[in-house]
C-alpha positions, 0 to 999 in steps of 0.5 A, a space after each residue: 154653973 150647975 149641972 142642971 143649968 149646964 145640961 138646960 144650956 146643952 139643950 138650948 144650944 141642941 135646939 139651935 142646931 136642930 132648927 138649923 138644920 131643919 131651915 136646911 132640910 137636912 133632918 134625914 142626913 142629920 138623923 142618919 150622921 147622928 145615928 151612925 156615930 152614937 157609939 163613937 159620940 166622944 170621938 165624934 164630938 173631938 173631931 168637931 172640936 177639930 173642925 171648930 174654925 170651919 163650924 164656927 160659922 153655923 154657930 157663934 164660937 161659945 155655943 159650938 164649945 157648948 155643943 162639942 161638949 154636949 154631943 160627948 153624951 148620948 143622952 144629947 144625941 138621942 135628944 137631938 135626933 129626937 127633935 129632928 125626928 119630930 120636925 121632920 114628922 111635922 113636916 117643917 
């Protein structure tokens, strides 16, 4: 998989996470959490690896692994935060 394909796959998974949080009306807490862990994005991703068995109830295992890799990057965290802010602003 090329780097651009991997980035696209990560954004697809992040979009699913954003939609799931929006559907559950958790955008504000998610934004607060993501903004607070942004400086520690790598450590946060490793904590999510630890929590994997519980969190995989929200995403299939392969997508969850993609998600944990994706949030190691601050750029991906910022992308996710922006999607959540857009969803919150549009009143979804």
